[in-house]
N, C-alpha and C positions, 0 to 999 in steps of 0.2 A: 018189879021183882025179877023179872027175866033180865032186865038191863043190869041189875046189880050182880046177878049171877055171871053174866058175860064179862063184866069188868074184873071180877075176882079171878075168873078163869084166865083172862088175858094176863093179869098180873102174875099168876103162877107160872104161866108159860115163859114170861120174861125172866123170872128168877131161875127157872130151870135152865134157860139158855145161857145165862151167865155162869152158872155152876158147871155146865158142860164145858164151857171155854176154859175156865180155870183148871178143870181136871185135865183137859188136853194139854195145857201148858205144863202142868206139873209132871205129867207122864212123859212129855217130850224132854223136859229137863233131866228127869231121872235117866232117861235113855241115853242122853249125851254123857251123863256122869258115868253110866255103866260102860259106855264105849271107851271113855278116857281111862277108866280103871282097867278095862281089858287091854288097852294099848300099853299102859305102864306095866301091867302084869306081864305082857309079852316081852317087854324090854328088860325086865329084871333078870340079872344073872348073878347068882351068889358068888361065883368065882371072881367077879370084878369088884366086889365090895371090899373095903379096907377097914380094919379094926380101928376103933376110935383112938387108942393110944398111938397107933402108927400114923393115923391121920394128923394128930396133934404134933407128933414128932416132925412130920414132913412140913407142917405149917411153921413150926419153930425154925427148922433149917432154912425154909424159904425166907422167913423174916431175917434170920441171921445173914443169909447170903445177900439179901437186899441191903442190909446195913453195911456189910462188907463192900458191896458194890458202890454204895454211896461214899464210904470212906476212901475207896480207891479212886473214885472220880474226883473227890476233893484233893487227894494226894497228887493225882495227875495234873489237876489245875494248878496246885502249888508248885509242882516241878516245872510245869510249863512257864509259870511266872519267873521262877528262878532261872530257867533256861534263857528266857528273854532278857532278864537282867544280865546274865553272864554274856550273852551275845552282845548286848549294848556295851558292857564293860570291855569286852574284847575289841569291839570296834573302836572304842575310845583309846584303848591301849595301842591298837594298830596305828591309829592316827598319831598318837604321841611318839610311838617308835619311829614312824615315818618322819615326823618332825625332828626327832633326835638324830636320826640317820642323816637328814639333810644338814643339820648343824655339824655333825661329825665330818661329813663330806666337805663342807665349807671350811672347817678348821683344818682338815687335812690338806685342802688346796692352798690355804693360806700358809700352812707350815711348809709345804713343798715350795711355795713361792719364796718364803723366807730362807729356805735352805739354799736356793739358787743365789749365787752372788749377784748383788746389784751392780751392773756395769759402772754406773756413775760413782757409787760408793767405793767400788774397787779401784777406780781410776784415781779418785781423790786420795785414798789411802796410799796408793803407789806413789803419788806426787809428794805426799808428806815424807815418805821414806826416801824418795829421791833427794828432797831438800836436806834431810839429815846426812845423806852421803856426801852431798856437795859441800856442806859446812865442815864435815869431817875431813874431806880432801883438802879444802882450803887451809884448815888448821894444820894438818900434817905437812903440807908443802911449804907453808910459811915458816913452820918450825925448823925446816931444814936450813933456811937462811938465817933465822933468828931463834936459835935453840933456847936462849934465856928469856925470850918474850913469853909472858903469860897471857894466853888467849882464852877467853871464857866462852865456850860454845853453849848456846841454849837451843831450844827446839826450833827457833826461827831465825836466829841471828848469831853473829860472831862479834864479841865485844872486845874493844881495845880500851882498857880502863886506865885511870890515873892521869898523872901529869906528864906522861911520857911523850905525848904528841904535841901538846900545847902548853904554853905558860899560863899561869892563872890569869883569868879575865882577858886572854888574848885568843885570836883566831888564826894566827900564823903558825904553820908547822915548824917545829924545831928542826934545824938543819940535819941533825943526826937521825931524825925520824922520817925524813922525806924518802929515804931509801926503803923504809918499811912500806910506805904507801905505794911506791913504785913496784915493789915485789908483789903486793896485793893485786895491783892492776895486771901484772903479768900472769899471776895464777888464775885470776878470773878469765883472762883471755884464753887460757888453756882449757878451762872447764865450760865456759858459756856456749861455745859453738854447738855442743851436743844437746842443749836444752832451750835453744832460741831459734828465731827465724832471722832472715836477713841475708845479705849478699855473702857475708863471711861465715854464716852458720854451716855446720857440717854434721848432720845427724848420723848417728851410728847406733844400731840396736844393741851393740855390745856394751855401750856405756849408758844407754837409756832404753832399756827393753820395754818399759811401760809407757813410752811416749809422753813423759812428763814435760811440761812447758812452763818456763819461768815467766811470770807476769812482771815482776820488778825486782831489781837489786837496789835496795834503798840505803843510802848513806845517811844515817840519823845522828844528829848532834844532840847531846844532853848536857845539862849543867847541874850544879848543886843548888841549894836553896839560898845561897848568899846573893845579895843584890836585888835589884828591881826585877819583877817578873818580865816586863817587856824587854828590858835589857838582856835578860837571860835568853829570851826567845831569839832575839837578834844575834846574840853571841853563839848560841847553839846552831842556828842556821848558817852563820858565817863559817863556823868550824866545819860543818858538813859540806858547804860550798867549796871551801879551801881544799878539803880532801878530794872532792869530786874533780876540781880543776887540776890538781896534781896528778890524779890517776889518768884522766883523759889526755892530759898533755904528754904524759909518758907513753900511754898506750891509746892512740887515737881510735883504734878499731873497736874499742869498747862501746862507742856510740853506734856502731853498725849492728849490734845485736838487738833484735826487735822481739816484741811480744806478739800475741795473737792479733792485736789491733794495729800491728806494724808501727808501734811506738818504741823508742829506745827503752831498754829495760833499766838502764842506770838512771837513778834519780836521787834527789836529796830531800831532807826534811829536818826541821828543827823543833824540838819539844821543850826547850828550856828545862825547868825543874819539874815538869808535869809527870814524868815517868821515871821516878827513882827506883833503883833496885835495892836500896838500903836506906835506913833512916839517916837523916841529915843531922845527927846529933854528935858525931865524932869526926875528927880529922880524917880518919881512915874511911869512914862511910861516905863522907863528902867526896873524897878522892875517887871512890867507886862510882859515884853518880856522875862525875865529870868524865864523860866517855864518848866514844864514837861506836855506834852499832852498825854493822853491815847486815841488814835484814834482807832475807830472800823470801819473796812472796810468789807462791806458785799459782798458776792459772787454774781456775775452777770452771769447767764447762757448765752450761745451764742444763743440758740434757745429753742423752746418749748420742743424738745426732751430731751434736757439737764435738763430741769425742772423736767421731770419725773425721770431722773437718780438721781437728788438731792433728790427727794421725796423717791425713793427707798432706797437710801443710809441712809437717816435719819430714815426712817421707820424700817430699819434693826437694828437700835440702840434704838428702842422703849423700854421703861422701862416696866418690868413685873408688873402686878397688885399685 
Protein backbone atom coordinates (compact mmCIF):
# COMPACT_ATOMS: atom_id res chain seq x y z
CA UNK A 1 0.00 0.00 0.00
CA UNK A 2 2.73 2.30 0.96
CA UNK A 3 4.69 1.30 -2.12
CA UNK A 4 1.82 2.23 -4.42
CA UNK A 5 1.45 5.54 -2.75
CA UNK A 6 5.11 6.31 -3.27
CA UNK A 7 4.96 5.42 -6.99
CA UNK A 8 1.98 7.71 -7.47
CA UNK A 9 3.75 10.53 -5.74
CA UNK A 10 6.90 10.04 -7.84
CA UNK A 11 4.80 10.09 -11.00
CA UNK A 12 3.11 13.33 -10.02
CA UNK A 13 6.44 14.92 -9.32
CA UNK A 14 7.69 14.00 -12.76
CA UNK A 15 4.61 15.47 -14.40
CA UNK A 16 4.97 18.64 -12.43
CA UNK A 17 8.64 18.89 -13.44
CA UNK A 18 7.75 18.67 -17.17
CA UNK A 19 5.02 21.28 -16.82
CA UNK A 20 7.41 23.65 -15.10
CA UNK A 21 9.93 23.28 -17.97
CA UNK A 22 7.31 23.98 -20.65
CA UNK A 23 6.11 26.98 -18.71
CA UNK A 24 9.59 28.39 -18.46
CA UNK A 25 10.15 27.99 -22.17
CA UNK A 26 6.89 29.67 -23.03
CA UNK A 27 7.62 32.55 -20.72
CA UNK A 28 11.11 32.94 -22.21
CA UNK A 29 9.76 32.94 -25.73
CA UNK A 30 7.16 35.53 -24.89
CA UNK A 31 9.84 37.67 -23.31
CA UNK A 32 11.90 37.55 -26.49
CA UNK A 33 8.86 38.48 -28.55
CA UNK A 34 8.17 41.38 -26.21
CA UNK A 35 11.77 42.55 -26.58
CA UNK A 36 11.54 42.39 -30.39
CA UNK A 37 8.27 44.27 -30.36
CA UNK A 38 9.81 46.85 -28.06
CA UNK A 39 12.79 47.18 -30.47
CA UNK A 40 10.65 47.59 -33.54
CA UNK A 41 8.46 49.99 -31.67
CA UNK A 42 11.48 52.06 -30.82
CA UNK A 43 12.52 52.08 -34.52
CA UNK A 44 9.15 53.17 -35.77
CA UNK A 45 9.06 56.76 -37.10
CA UNK A 46 5.82 57.96 -38.66
CA UNK A 47 7.68 60.66 -40.61
CA UNK A 48 9.64 58.00 -42.57
CA UNK A 49 6.64 56.10 -43.72
CA UNK A 50 5.46 56.47 -47.39
CA UNK A 51 1.85 56.27 -48.44
CA UNK A 52 0.93 53.23 -50.46
CA UNK A 53 0.12 55.13 -53.69
CA UNK A 54 3.44 56.95 -53.50
CA UNK A 55 5.22 53.68 -52.85
CA UNK A 56 3.57 52.05 -55.86
CA UNK A 57 4.39 55.09 -58.02
CA UNK A 58 8.03 54.84 -57.02
CA UNK A 59 8.01 51.13 -57.78
CA UNK A 60 6.50 51.82 -61.20
CA UNK A 61 9.14 54.48 -61.90
CA UNK A 62 11.83 52.09 -60.78
CA UNK A 63 10.50 49.40 -63.10
CA UNK A 64 10.20 51.92 -65.93
CA UNK A 65 13.76 53.12 -65.36
CA UNK A 66 14.97 49.54 -65.25
CA UNK A 67 13.29 48.87 -68.62
CA UNK A 68 14.73 52.10 -70.04
CA UNK A 69 18.17 51.10 -68.76
CA UNK A 70 17.80 47.73 -70.44
CA UNK A 71 16.69 49.40 -73.69
CA UNK A 72 19.61 51.82 -73.55
CA UNK A 73 22.03 49.00 -72.89
CA UNK A 74 20.66 47.14 -75.90
CA UNK A 75 20.93 50.33 -77.96
CA UNK A 76 24.51 50.80 -76.79
CA UNK A 77 25.32 47.24 -77.78
CA UNK A 78 23.68 47.83 -81.19
CA UNK A 79 25.59 51.07 -81.70
CA UNK A 80 28.84 49.41 -80.68
CA UNK A 81 28.17 46.68 -83.25
CA UNK A 82 27.44 49.30 -85.90
CA UNK A 83 30.57 51.20 -84.83
CA UNK A 84 32.69 48.07 -85.20
CA UNK A 85 31.18 47.43 -88.63
CA UNK A 86 31.84 51.05 -89.61
CA UNK A 87 35.44 50.79 -88.40
CA UNK A 88 35.92 47.57 -90.37
CA UNK A 89 34.35 49.17 -93.45
CA UNK A 90 36.59 52.20 -93.05
CA UNK A 91 39.65 50.01 -92.75
CA UNK A 92 38.64 48.18 -95.94
CA UNK A 93 38.02 51.51 -97.62
CA UNK A 94 41.40 52.80 -96.45
CA UNK A 95 43.10 49.72 -97.89
CA UNK A 96 41.19 50.11 -101.14
CA UNK A 97 42.08 53.79 -101.27
CA UNK A 98 45.72 52.94 -100.61
CA UNK A 99 45.62 50.39 -103.42
CA UNK A 100 43.98 52.88 -105.79
CA UNK A 101 46.50 55.55 -104.82
CA UNK A 102 49.29 53.09 -105.61
CA UNK A 103 47.71 52.40 -109.00
CA UNK A 104 47.32 56.12 -109.65
CA UNK A 105 50.95 56.72 -108.72
CA UNK A 106 52.02 53.89 -111.03
CA UNK A 107 49.90 55.26 -113.87
CA UNK A 108 51.20 58.77 -113.30
CA UNK A 109 54.77 57.47 -113.38
CA UNK A 110 54.02 55.58 -116.60
CA UNK A 111 52.35 58.68 -118.06
CA UNK A 112 55.36 60.77 -117.11
CA UNK A 113 57.63 58.19 -118.73
CA UNK A 114 55.51 58.25 -121.89
CA UNK A 115 55.59 62.03 -121.94
CA UNK A 116 59.34 61.98 -122.00
CA UNK A 117 60.61 61.41 -125.53
CA UNK A 118 62.16 58.00 -126.04
CA UNK A 119 65.72 58.68 -127.26
CA UNK A 120 65.74 55.66 -129.57
CA UNK A 121 62.32 56.45 -131.01
CA UNK A 122 63.26 60.10 -131.43
CA UNK A 123 66.46 59.13 -133.22
CA UNK A 124 64.64 56.77 -135.60
CA UNK A 125 61.99 59.39 -136.39
CA UNK A 126 64.73 61.93 -137.06
CA UNK A 127 66.48 59.44 -139.37
CA UNK A 128 63.26 58.92 -141.34
CA UNK A 129 62.91 62.68 -141.71
CA UNK A 130 66.55 62.94 -142.79
CA UNK A 131 65.90 60.30 -145.49
CA UNK A 132 62.94 62.30 -146.77
CA UNK A 133 65.13 65.39 -147.01
CA UNK A 134 67.89 63.49 -148.82
CA UNK A 135 65.46 62.12 -151.42
CA UNK A 136 63.93 65.54 -151.90
CA UNK A 137 67.37 67.10 -152.34
CA UNK A 138 68.32 64.46 -154.90
CA UNK A 139 65.14 64.99 -156.84
CA UNK A 140 65.50 68.76 -156.83
CA UNK A 141 69.17 68.73 -157.85
CA UNK A 142 68.68 66.18 -160.64
CA UNK A 143 65.74 68.22 -161.89
CA UNK A 144 68.10 71.16 -162.42
CA UNK A 145 69.98 69.16 -165.09
CA UNK A 146 66.97 67.20 -166.37
CA UNK A 147 63.91 69.39 -165.93
CA UNK A 148 61.77 67.19 -168.20
CA UNK A 149 62.58 63.98 -166.30
CA UNK A 150 59.78 62.64 -164.14
CA UNK A 151 61.15 61.30 -160.88
CA UNK A 152 58.71 59.61 -158.52
CA UNK A 153 59.81 60.02 -154.89
CA UNK A 154 58.37 57.67 -152.27
CA UNK A 155 58.97 57.45 -148.54
CA UNK A 156 62.11 55.35 -149.02
CA UNK A 157 63.25 55.61 -152.62
CA UNK A 158 63.56 57.65 -155.81
CA UNK A 159 62.07 55.94 -158.88
CA UNK A 160 63.27 56.12 -162.47
CA UNK A 161 60.34 54.65 -164.41
CA UNK A 162 59.63 53.48 -167.95
CA UNK A 163 61.88 52.61 -170.87
CA UNK A 164 63.97 55.76 -170.62
CA UNK A 165 67.03 53.97 -169.14
CA UNK A 166 66.97 50.57 -170.88
CA UNK A 167 65.53 48.98 -173.97
CA UNK A 168 62.94 46.28 -173.43
CA UNK A 169 64.52 43.03 -172.20
CA UNK A 170 68.01 44.63 -172.15
CA UNK A 171 70.31 45.72 -169.34
CA UNK A 172 72.52 48.18 -171.22
CA UNK A 173 71.97 51.85 -170.48
CA UNK A 174 70.85 53.92 -173.43
CA UNK A 175 73.58 56.34 -174.46
CA UNK A 176 71.43 59.43 -173.89
CA UNK A 177 70.61 58.22 -170.34
CA UNK A 178 74.15 57.53 -169.24
CA UNK A 179 74.49 61.22 -168.41
CA UNK A 180 71.48 60.96 -166.07
CA UNK A 181 73.17 58.17 -164.11
CA UNK A 182 76.38 60.17 -163.94
CA UNK A 183 74.54 63.23 -162.61
CA UNK A 184 72.87 60.99 -160.03
CA UNK A 185 76.36 59.83 -158.94
CA UNK A 186 77.54 63.43 -158.65
CA UNK A 187 74.56 64.47 -156.57
CA UNK A 188 75.01 61.50 -154.24
CA UNK A 189 78.65 62.44 -153.88
CA UNK A 190 77.51 65.88 -152.72
CA UNK A 191 75.02 64.59 -150.14
CA UNK A 192 76.48 61.36 -148.76
CA UNK A 193 79.49 62.82 -146.88
CA UNK A 194 77.24 64.33 -144.19
CA UNK A 195 75.43 61.03 -143.50
CA UNK A 196 78.16 58.39 -143.78
CA UNK A 197 81.53 57.35 -142.40
CA UNK A 198 84.79 56.78 -144.19
CA UNK A 199 87.82 58.73 -145.35
CA UNK A 200 85.81 61.08 -147.57
CA UNK A 201 82.95 61.61 -145.09
CA UNK A 202 82.57 65.13 -143.72
CA UNK A 203 79.95 65.44 -141.00
CA UNK A 204 78.37 68.83 -140.41
CA UNK A 205 75.61 69.46 -137.86
CA UNK A 206 74.13 72.09 -140.16
CA UNK A 207 73.12 69.41 -142.65
CA UNK A 208 72.64 66.55 -140.17
CA UNK A 209 71.70 67.93 -136.77
CA UNK A 210 70.13 64.63 -135.70
CA UNK A 211 73.24 62.52 -136.43
CA UNK A 212 71.36 60.30 -138.88
CA UNK A 213 73.49 57.61 -140.50
CA UNK A 214 72.86 55.89 -143.83
CA UNK A 215 73.00 52.10 -143.76
CA UNK A 216 72.68 51.53 -147.52
CA UNK A 217 72.00 53.30 -150.81
CA UNK A 218 70.53 50.44 -152.77
CA UNK A 219 70.16 50.43 -156.55
CA UNK A 220 67.19 48.16 -157.18
CA UNK A 221 66.21 46.70 -160.54
CA UNK A 222 62.58 45.77 -161.31
CA UNK A 223 60.78 44.29 -164.31
CA UNK A 224 57.22 43.76 -165.48
CA UNK A 225 55.50 40.36 -165.53
CA UNK A 226 56.45 39.45 -169.10
CA UNK A 227 58.81 36.54 -169.51
CA UNK A 228 60.24 33.91 -167.20
CA UNK A 229 60.59 34.70 -163.49
CA UNK A 230 64.22 33.65 -163.29
CA UNK A 231 65.04 35.58 -166.43
CA UNK A 232 63.37 38.65 -164.96
CA UNK A 233 65.43 38.28 -161.78
CA UNK A 234 68.61 38.11 -163.78
CA UNK A 235 67.52 41.03 -165.96
CA UNK A 236 66.62 43.24 -163.02
CA UNK A 237 69.89 42.43 -161.27
CA UNK A 238 71.88 43.14 -164.42
CA UNK A 239 70.15 46.49 -164.84
CA UNK A 240 70.95 47.42 -161.24
CA UNK A 241 74.56 46.28 -161.70
CA UNK A 242 74.90 48.27 -164.91
CA UNK A 243 73.64 51.38 -163.15
CA UNK A 244 75.99 50.71 -160.22
CA UNK A 245 78.98 50.29 -162.55
CA UNK A 246 78.17 53.47 -164.45
CA UNK A 247 77.86 55.50 -161.25
CA UNK A 248 81.05 54.21 -159.59
CA UNK A 249 83.04 54.52 -162.83
CA UNK A 250 82.04 58.14 -163.09
CA UNK A 251 82.36 58.90 -159.38
CA UNK A 252 84.77 56.43 -157.79
CA UNK A 253 84.54 58.02 -154.33
CA UNK A 254 81.02 56.69 -153.94
CA UNK A 255 82.60 53.45 -152.77
CA UNK A 256 84.43 55.31 -150.00
CA UNK A 257 81.25 56.21 -148.11
CA UNK A 258 80.73 53.62 -145.37
CA UNK A 259 78.00 52.62 -142.96
CA UNK A 260 78.32 51.89 -139.23
CA UNK A 261 79.83 48.45 -139.94
CA UNK A 262 82.41 50.20 -142.18
CA UNK A 263 80.89 48.68 -145.32
CA UNK A 264 80.26 50.66 -148.54
CA UNK A 265 76.74 52.05 -148.49
CA UNK A 266 76.25 51.68 -152.25
CA UNK A 267 74.78 48.28 -153.15
CA UNK A 268 72.60 46.57 -155.76
CA UNK A 269 69.58 44.27 -155.72
CA UNK A 270 67.30 42.71 -158.34
CA UNK A 271 63.66 41.83 -157.63
CA UNK A 272 62.35 40.86 -161.06
CA UNK A 273 58.59 41.22 -161.11
CA UNK A 274 58.14 40.54 -157.38
CA UNK A 275 57.62 44.17 -156.30
CA UNK A 276 55.29 45.85 -158.78
CA UNK A 277 53.98 49.33 -158.11
CA UNK A 278 51.08 48.93 -160.56
CA UNK A 279 49.06 46.04 -162.04
CA UNK A 280 50.71 44.39 -165.04
CA UNK A 281 47.56 44.48 -167.16
CA UNK A 282 48.24 47.51 -169.40
CA UNK A 283 51.18 48.77 -171.42
CA UNK A 284 51.44 51.85 -169.25
CA UNK A 285 51.43 49.89 -165.95
CA UNK A 286 54.05 47.50 -167.26
CA UNK A 287 56.22 50.46 -168.17
CA UNK A 288 55.83 51.74 -164.60
CA UNK A 289 56.99 48.41 -163.21
CA UNK A 290 60.12 48.38 -165.43
CA UNK A 291 62.14 50.70 -163.30
CA UNK A 292 65.23 51.44 -161.25
CA UNK A 293 64.67 52.46 -157.62
CA UNK A 294 67.32 54.24 -155.62
CA UNK A 295 66.41 53.17 -152.10
CA UNK A 296 67.96 54.79 -149.05
CA UNK A 297 68.04 52.68 -145.90
CA UNK A 298 68.83 54.43 -142.62
CA UNK A 299 70.76 52.83 -139.80
CA UNK A 300 68.65 51.87 -136.76
CA UNK A 301 70.61 51.58 -133.49
CA UNK A 302 69.81 48.71 -131.17
CA UNK A 303 69.67 50.91 -128.06
CA UNK A 304 70.52 54.36 -126.74
CA UNK A 305 74.13 53.35 -126.09
CA UNK A 306 74.57 52.69 -129.78
CA UNK A 307 73.15 56.12 -130.56
CA UNK A 308 76.08 57.61 -128.68
CA UNK A 309 78.47 55.42 -130.65
CA UNK A 310 76.92 56.70 -133.88
CA UNK A 311 77.28 60.27 -132.68
CA UNK A 312 80.91 59.70 -131.78
CA UNK A 313 81.61 58.04 -135.13
CA UNK A 314 80.00 60.87 -137.10
CA UNK A 315 81.57 63.51 -134.88
CA UNK A 316 85.01 62.09 -135.63
CA UNK A 317 84.37 62.91 -139.29
CA UNK A 318 83.35 66.50 -138.58
CA UNK A 319 84.59 68.85 -141.24
CA UNK A 320 87.18 71.43 -140.21
CA UNK A 321 86.14 75.08 -140.43
